[in-house]
Structure formats: C-alpha cells, structure tokens
C-alpha positions as CSV (number, residue, x, y, z in Angstrom):
1,X,5.8,-1.5,-21.2
2,X,9.1,0.4,-21.8
3,X,11.8,1.7,-19.5
4,X,10.9,4.4,-17.0
5,X,10.5,8.0,-18.2
6,X,13.0,9.3,-15.7
7,X,15.3,7.7,-13.1
8,X,17.7,9.5,-10.8
9,X,20.0,8.8,-7.8
10,X,20.7,11.6,-5.3
11,X,23.6,11.5,-2.9
12,X,23.3,13.5,0.4
13,X,26.3,15.8,0.8
14,X,26.2,15.5,4.6
15,X,25.9,11.7,5.2
16,X,26.7,10.2,1.8
17,X,23.4,8.3,1.9
18,X,21.5,7.9,-1.3
19,X,17.9,8.7,-2.3
20,X,16.1,7.8,-5.5
21,X,13.3,9.1,-7.7
22,X,11.8,7.1,-10.6
23,X,9.0,8.5,-12.8
24,X,7.6,5.6,-14.7
25,X,4.9,7.5,-16.7
26,X,3.2,10.9,-16.8
27,X,-0.6,11.2,-17.5
28,X,-1.8,14.8,-18.0
29,X,1.8,15.8,-17.1
30,X,1.6,14.4,-13.6
31,X,2.7,11.2,-11.8
32,X,1.7,9.8,-8.4
33,X,3.7,7.7,-5.9
34,X,4.8,7.7,-2.3
35,X,8.2,8.2,-0.7
36,X,9.6,5.4,1.4
37,X,12.5,5.3,3.8
38,X,14.2,2.1,4.8
39,X,17.8,0.8,5.2
40,X,18.9,-0.9,2.1
41,X,16.4,0.8,-0.3
42,X,17.7,0.6,-3.9
43,X,17.1,2.1,-7.2
44,X,15.8,-1.2,-8.6
45,X,13.3,-1.4,-5.7
46,X,12.0,2.1,-6.4
47,X,11.8,1.4,-10.1
48,X,9.6,-1.6,-9.5
49,X,7.4,0.4,-7.2
50,X,7.0,3.2,-9.7
51,X,5.9,0.7,-12.3
52,X,3.4,-0.7,-9.8
53,X,2.0,2.8,-9.3
54,X,1.4,3.2,-13.0
55,X,-0.7,0.0,-12.8
56,X,-2.6,1.0,-9.7
57,X,-3.6,4.3,-11.3
58,X,-4.7,2.6,-14.5
59,X,-6.7,-0.1,-12.6
60,X,-8.9,2.6,-10.9
61,X,-9.8,4.4,-14.1
62,X,-13.5,5.1,-14.2
63,X,-14.7,7.1,-17.2
64,X,-17.7,8.3,-15.1
65,X,-15.5,9.4,-12.2
66,X,-14.1,12.9,-11.5
67,X,-10.7,11.3,-10.5
68,X,-8.7,10.8,-13.6
69,X,-5.7,8.5,-13.1
70,X,-2.2,10.0,-13.1
71,X,1.1,8.4,-14.1
72,X,3.2,6.3,-11.8
73,X,6.3,7.3,-9.8
74,X,8.1,6.5,-6.5
75,X,10.7,7.9,-4.2
76,X,13.0,6.1,-1.8
77,X,15.7,6.9,0.7
78,X,18.3,4.4,2.0
79,X,18.1,5.1,5.7
80,X,16.6,3.7,8.9
81,X,13.6,6.0,9.7
82,X,14.5,5.7,13.4
83,X,18.0,7.0,12.8
84,X,18.6,10.3,14.7
85,X,19.5,12.0,11.5
86,X,16.6,10.6,9.4
87,X,14.4,13.7,9.6
88,X,17.1,16.1,8.5
89,X,18.0,13.7,5.7
90,X,14.4,13.7,4.6
91,X,14.3,17.5,4.5
92,X,17.4,17.6,2.4
93,X,16.1,15.0,0.0
94,X,12.8,16.9,-0.4
95,X,14.7,20.2,-1.0
96,X,16.7,18.5,-3.7
97,X,13.5,17.0,-5.3
98,X,11.6,20.3,-5.0
99,X,11.6,21.1,-8.7
100,X,10.2,17.7,-9.6
101,X,7.5,17.8,-6.8
102,X,6.5,21.3,-7.9
103,X,6.3,20.3,-11.5
104,X,5.0,16.7,-11.8
105,X,5.6,14.3,-8.9
106,X,2.9,14.1,-6.3
107,X,4.0,12.1,-3.3
108,X,3.1,11.2,0.3
109,X,3.7,8.6,3.0
110,X,5.0,5.1,2.4
111,X,7.0,2.5,4.3
112,X,8.9,4.2,7.1
113,X,7.3,7.6,6.8
114,X,4.0,9.0,8.0
115,X,2.1,11.7,6.2
116,X,2.5,14.1,9.1
117,X,6.2,13.7,8.9
118,X,6.3,14.1,5.1
119,X,4.1,17.3,5.4
120,X,6.3,18.8,8.0
121,X,9.5,18.1,6.1
122,X,8.0,19.3,2.9
123,X,7.1,22.7,4.5
124,X,10.6,23.0,5.8
125,X,12.0,22.2,2.4
126,X,10.0,25.1,1.0
127,X,7.2,23.2,-0.7
128,X,3.5,24.3,-0.7
129,X,2.5,20.6,-0.5
130,X,3.8,17.2,-1.4
131,X,1.0,16.9,-3.9
132,X,1.0,20.4,-5.3
133,X,1.7,19.3,-8.9
134,X,-1.8,18.0,-9.1
135,X,-3.4,21.3,-8.1
136,X,-3.6,22.7,-11.7
137,X,-5.8,19.7,-12.6
138,X,-8.5,20.5,-10.1
139,X,-11.7,22.3,-10.9
140,X,-11.7,24.2,-7.6
141,X,-8.3,23.9,-5.8
142,X,-9.4,25.6,-2.6
143,X,-12.5,23.3,-2.1
144,X,-10.5,20.2,-3.1
145,X,-7.7,21.0,-0.5
146,X,-10.3,21.7,2.1
147,X,-12.0,18.4,1.4
148,X,-8.8,16.4,1.7
149,X,-7.8,18.3,4.9
150,X,-11.2,17.5,6.4
151,X,-10.8,13.8,5.5
152,X,-7.4,13.7,7.1
153,X,-8.9,15.2,10.3
154,X,-11.5,12.4,10.6
155,X,-10.9,9.7,13.2
156,X,-12.8,6.4,13.5
157,X,-12.5,4.8,16.9
158,X,-9.3,6.8,17.6
159,X,-7.6,6.0,14.3
160,X,-7.3,8.4,11.4
161,X,-9.4,7.8,8.3
162,X,-6.3,8.1,6.2
163,X,-4.7,5.2,8.2
164,X,-7.8,3.0,7.7
165,X,-8.5,3.5,4.0
166,X,-5.8,1.2,2.7
167,X,-6.6,-1.5,5.3
168,X,-10.2,-1.4,4.3
169,X,-9.2,-2.1,0.7
170,X,-7.0,-5.0,1.7
171,X,-9.6,-6.5,3.9
172,X,-12.2,-6.2,1.2
173,X,-9.8,-8.0,-1.2
174,X,-9.7,-10.9,1.3
175,X,-13.4,-11.0,1.7
176,X,-14.0,-10.9,-2.0
177,X,-11.7,-13.9,-2.5
178,X,-13.4,-15.8,0.3
179,X,-16.8,-15.1,-1.2
180,X,-15.7,-16.2,-4.6
181,X,-14.4,-19.5,-3.1
182,X,-17.5,-20.0,-1.0
183,X,-15.5,-19.9,2.3
184,X,-17.4,-18.5,5.3
185,X,-15.8,-15.6,7.2
186,X,-16.3,-17.1,10.7
187,X,-13.5,-19.4,11.6
188,X,-11.2,-18.3,8.7
189,X,-7.8,-17.7,10.2
190,X,-5.4,-14.9,9.2
191,X,-1.7,-14.2,9.9
192,X,-0.4,-10.6,9.3
193,X,3.2,-9.5,9.0
194,X,3.3,-5.9,10.2
195,X,1.0,-4.0,12.5
196,X,1.6,-0.6,11.2
197,X,-0.8,1.5,9.2
198,X,-1.7,-1.0,6.6
199,X,-1.4,-4.2,8.6
200,X,-3.1,-2.8,11.7
201,X,-6.1,-1.5,9.7
202,X,-6.4,-4.8,7.8
203,X,-6.4,-6.8,11.0
204,X,-9.1,-4.6,12.5
205,X,-11.4,-4.8,9.5
206,X,-11.0,-8.6,9.1
207,X,-11.6,-9.2,12.8
208,X,-14.8,-7.1,12.6
209,X,-15.9,-9.1,9.6
210,X,-15.7,-12.3,11.7
211,X,-12.3,-13.6,10.8
212,X,-9.8,-14.7,13.4
213,X,-6.3,-13.2,13.4
214,X,-4.1,-15.9,14.9
215,X,-0.7,-14.3,14.3
216,X,0.9,-10.9,13.8
217,X,4.5,-10.0,13.4
218,X,6.5,-6.9,14.2
219,X,10.2,-6.1,14.5
220,X,10.4,-7.9,17.9
221,X,8.9,-11.2,16.6
222,X,5.6,-13.0,16.0
223,X,2.7,-12.9,18.4
224,X,0.3,-15.9,18.1
225,X,-2.8,-17.4,19.6
226,X,-4.7,-20.2,17.8
227,X,-7.9,-19.0,19.5
228,X,-7.4,-15.5,18.1
229,X,-5.5,-12.5,19.2
230,X,-7.1,-9.4,20.8
231,X,-6.5,-7.2,17.8
232,X,-7.9,-4.0,19.4
233,X,-5.7,-4.5,22.5
234,X,-2.6,-4.9,20.3
235,X,-3.4,-1.9,18.2
236,X,-3.8,0.2,21.3
237,X,-0.4,-1.0,22.6
238,X,1.7,-0.3,19.5
239,X,4.1,2.5,19.0
240,X,4.5,4.9,16.0
241,X,6.4,2.2,14.2
242,X,3.9,-0.6,14.7
243,X,5.8,-2.4,17.5
244,X,3.5,-3.9,20.2
245,X,4.2,-3.5,23.9
246,X,4.4,-7.0,25.1
247,X,2.7,-6.0,28.4
248,X,-0.6,-6.1,26.5
249,X,-0.4,-9.8,25.8
250,X,-2.9,-12.2,27.4
251,X,-2.0,-15.5,29.1
252,X,-2.8,-17.5,26.0
253,X,-0.7,-15.4,23.7
254,X,2.7,-16.7,22.6
255,X,5.8,-15.0,21.5
256,X,7.5,-16.7,18.6
257,X,10.4,-16.0,16.3
258,X,10.0,-13.2,13.7
259,X,9.5,-15.5,10.7
260,X,6.9,-17.7,12.4
261,X,4.0,-15.7,10.8
262,X,4.9,-17.3,7.5
263,X,4.1,-20.9,8.6
264,X,1.1,-20.0,10.8
265,X,-1.8,-22.4,10.6
266,X,-4.0,-20.0,8.8
267,X,-6.0,-19.8,5.5
268,X,-5.0,-16.2,4.7
269,X,-1.5,-14.7,4.9
270,X,-1.1,-10.9,4.7
271,X,2.4,-9.6,4.3
272,X,1.9,-6.0,5.2
273,X,5.4,-4.7,6.1
274,X,8.4,-4.9,3.8
275,X,9.2,-5.8,0.2
276,X,10.8,-9.1,-0.6
277,X,9.5,-10.9,2.5
278,X,8.7,-14.2,0.8
279,X,11.4,-15.8,-1.2
280,X,12.0,-19.1,-3.0
281,X,13.2,-20.7,0.2
282,X,10.8,-19.6,2.9
283,X,7.7,-19.9,0.8
284,X,8.0,-23.7,1.4
285,X,6.7,-23.1,5.0
286,X,3.5,-21.3,3.9
287,X,0.4,-23.3,4.7
288,X,-2.1,-20.6,3.7
289,X,-4.5,-20.9,0.8
290,X,-4.2,-17.2,-0.1
291,X,-1.3,-14.8,0.2
292,X,-2.7,-11.2,0.0
293,X,-0.1,-8.6,-0.7
294,X,-0.8,-5.6,1.5
295,X,2.9,-4.5,1.3
296,X,4.5,-3.5,-2.0
297,X,6.4,-6.3,-3.7
298,X,6.5,-8.7,-0.7
299,X,6.6,-11.9,-2.8
300,X,9.5,-12.5,-5.1
301,X,8.6,-13.8,-8.6
302,X,10.3,-17.2,-8.1
303,X,8.4,-17.7,-4.8
304,X,5.1,-16.8,-6.5
305,X,5.7,-19.4,-9.2
306,X,6.4,-22.1,-6.5
307,X,3.3,-21.1,-4.5
308,X,1.1,-21.2,-7.6
309,X,2.5,-24.7,-8.5
310,X,1.1,-26.0,-5.2
311,X,-2.2,-24.2,-5.4
312,X,-1.5,-21.1,-3.2
313,X,-3.2,-18.0,-4.7
314,X,-1.3,-14.7,-4.5
315,X,-3.4,-11.6,-4.7
316,X,-1.0,-8.9,-6.1
317,X,-0.1,-5.7,-4.4
318,X,-1.0,-3.5,-7.5
319,X,-4.7,-4.4,-6.8
320,X,-4.8,-5.2,-3.1
321,X,-3.2,-2.2,-1.6
322,X,-4.3,0.3,-4.3
323,X,-7.1,1.6,-2.1
324,X,-4.9,4.1,-0.2
325,X,-3.8,5.9,-3.3
326,X,-7.2,5.9,-4.8
327,X,-8.9,7.2,-1.6
328,X,-6.6,10.3,-1.7
329,X,-7.6,11.1,-5.3
330,X,-11.3,10.2,-4.9
331,X,-11.4,12.7,-2.0
332,X,-9.3,15.4,-3.6
333,X,-11.2,15.3,-7.0
334,X,-14.6,15.1,-5.3
335,X,-15.9,11.6,-6.0
336,X,-16.3,11.2,-2.2
337,X,-16.3,13.6,0.8
338,X,-14.8,13.4,4.2
339,X,-17.5,11.1,5.7
340,X,-15.9,7.7,6.7
341,X,-19.0,5.7,5.9
342,X,-19.1,7.1,2.4
343,X,-15.3,6.5,2.0
344,X,-15.4,2.9,3.2
345,X,-18.4,2.1,1.0
346,X,-16.7,3.5,-2.1
347,X,-13.5,1.7,-1.3
348,X,-15.3,-1.6,-0.8
349,X,-17.3,-1.3,-4.0
350,X,-14.2,-0.4,-6.1
351,X,-11.9,-3.0,-4.6
352,X,-14.5,-5.8,-4.8
353,X,-15.1,-5.0,-8.4
354,X,-11.4,-5.1,-9.2
355,X,-10.8,-8.4,-7.3
356,X,-13.8,-10.0,-9.0
357,X,-12.6,-8.8,-12.4
358,X,-9.0,-9.9,-11.8
359,X,-10.0,-13.4,-10.6
360,X,-12.5,-13.9,-13.4
361,X,-9.8,-12.9,-15.9
362,X,-7.3,-15.3,-14.3
363,X,-9.8,-18.2,-14.5
364,X,-10.7,-17.4,-18.1
365,X,-7.1,-17.1,-19.2
366,X,-5.8,-20.0,-17.1
367,X,-3.2,-17.7,-15.5
368,X,-2.3,-16.1,-12.1
369,X,-4.1,-13.1,-10.6
370,X,-1.0,-11.0,-11.2
371,X,-0.9,-11.8,-14.9
372,X,-4.6,-11.1,-15.1
373,X,-4.0,-7.7,-13.4
374,X,-1.3,-6.9,-16.0
375,X,-3.7,-7.9,-18.8
376,X,-6.4,-5.6,-17.4
377,X,-3.9,-2.7,-17.3
378,X,-2.7,-3.4,-20.8
379,X,-6.3,-3.1,-22.0
380,X,-6.8,0.2,-20.2
381,X,-3.6,2.1,-20.9
382,X,-4.3,2.8,-24.6
383,X,-7.7,4.2,-23.6
384,X,-6.1,6.5,-21.0
385,X,-3.3,7.5,-23.4
386,X,-5.8,8.4,-26.1
387,X,-8.0,10.4,-23.9
388,X,-5.6,12.2,-21.6
389,X,-2.1,12.0,-23.0
390,X,0.7,9.6,-22.0
391,X,4.3,10.3,-21.7
392,X,7.0,7.7,-21.1
C-alpha cells in the first residue's frame, strides 16, 4: 500500500497545540475514522491509525450487505481530554476541519472523547453531523439517521448499545480463539488494561460467558483478585474516564502498580486503553497465551515479534476492535436495526467469521494473525476498488 492520500497538521491559534488529520484512502469519495484526544498524540500515530481504518473497512466487506466499506482516515489532537480548555480546543479543531468533514471525512468518538462530546462540539462548530459526508450514499437519509439515533438511545442494563458494540466484538474474538484451541471458557482468566468503553464492555461480555477477570487497570493502578473481580460492581463505580472508585473494592481485591496487569497470571491479556502499551522490554513479563488488541496499536512491532517467538498469539486490532465501526455502518445502512439482540448476533457472527478466517490463514501460511489479516485485506482491496472506486 502507498502513502496516505492526505496528511495535515493543524496548529491552534489560541493554545499552540496541534491536531492532525490523515486520510489514507477514499472509497466512493468517503473515508471513515474516529477522532482521538490524548497528550502526546502525533502525526505518525494518526497515520498508523488511518491505515488501520482502511483495513477494518475492507475486512468487513460483504457483497451481499447494504453497508459498503468506506476508505480509512483518522483525526487526533495533542491534549489531555481532562484539561479545562480541552472542549474549546475540540470545537476549534472541528471548525478548522469542517470542509473535510462536510466533504469526505466521517468521524466519531475515539480515545479520550465520547460520541456525545463530539456531537455537541460538532454542532457548535457549525456541522450538521460528524458523519454527514456519508449521507449522499444512503438510499433514505431520513430513515437511516432515525435508525442510528434509535440505536444510540438503546440501553442494555444501564449501558448504551453504542458503548457495548465494540466490547461484544472483542469478547467474541477471545471466545473464537478459545474455541479454536479447544480451551473451555470456565476458569479461563483474563486481565484487561482500561475499563472505559471498550475495556469495560469486553470485561462484561467475557464474565457473562463464564471467563474470570482477575485484573483490570485504570489510571490509578491495577486492581486484582485471583478468584475474580466483581466486574459489574467495578463498572458501576467508574467515572466518565473509566477510573474506578476504590470504595467499591471487596476485601479480597488488591491494589497493585499500574503495570501489574501485564504480568497477571492469566491466559488472555486485553490491552484496551492506549497505543504503544506493550514494548520490547515489558513484553517479557507477559505470561498470557493470547494478547487481544482491543485498543488501537497497543503492541509495538518489536514486542509482537518477541511474543510470537515464545508462542504468545497476538490477535490484531484491525480485526479485534473493528466491531464498533462496523456496527455504526451496519445500522446506518440498514443491515441491522436498533434491537440489541439483533446487533449483538450480527456482531458475533461477523467477528467470529473474521477471526476464524484470519487464524486459518495464519496456520496455512505459517505466519502471524496480523500478517494473515494484511493478506486478507490485500485480496479484498482490488475487488472493492474495481466495484466502487478507490482513491489514494
């Protein structure tokens, strides 16, 4: 694949902070990818994320579906989302990016930003919607927007369907890998970094499937219990940033250093918080059999090579966390409705098929799951380009 179609850096005239937009590819004239806000965000990071979005879109191509994959893009802002001036900075960024959002970049929540916040800031910046570029591709825009709004209004046990969709996909990825290896769910231990939208939903689905979450990490440190944490209690005690109120801990729960989740005695490790969490040094402490990338780019390439050399399987982000993006488009284009059971069933079928295909390809080619995912995308891109047009 070639260099990105478009890459730009924006400097805020008020604070001097920088924001970025990278459009990797356009399909049917549109690209999809969220907007993240975190201190230290870089153009290189956003470039990698945009390429990942191109792959996620292509992986979910189904000739029989109404949802037709878009190109890949990503936005980023170098700022702590808890900074007092973060919201005003977000509005200024979106105002500056307005021509691109109106024309070809559909965006939404990502690390550090909720969809509600993005929607509010987008309205203040004068946008109709953060995904308005896709509207001309819809058969019935009004019905499609109503369908998506209805889906965002759905709650399951007090948590929004939009917050659960991605975690459902991550959890199904874990379960598919366990099934393929013949490992029973009961007694399988999991450690999760991050208890925000993705990590929290993943922990909930895995617990309900019978797995045992023995460690979770937030910005204050790692919470651990070898007999299993009370995931529902922790979810109820977290704030908007995924930080757990320690008053919710039980007598058997322990507070450990922030990086203790990496070396937890668990079969499955789920980095679900930040990019670049696992490097060539700290990977040595990992005892898990599987590392399942719920976050974007959490495992550095050198670390993945070292993990693979000692038999640790890394399930890549471009497949594992692609359910959130796909759920948006499945709903908007009309492949599914706002019913949560229908949504979860569709996510599970699609994610399981992708995981099975990826792992089978990896076994056949004698390579890693990430290399297999790249191979699958390489096979699909010419088909998408021929049928729908490809720019970049």
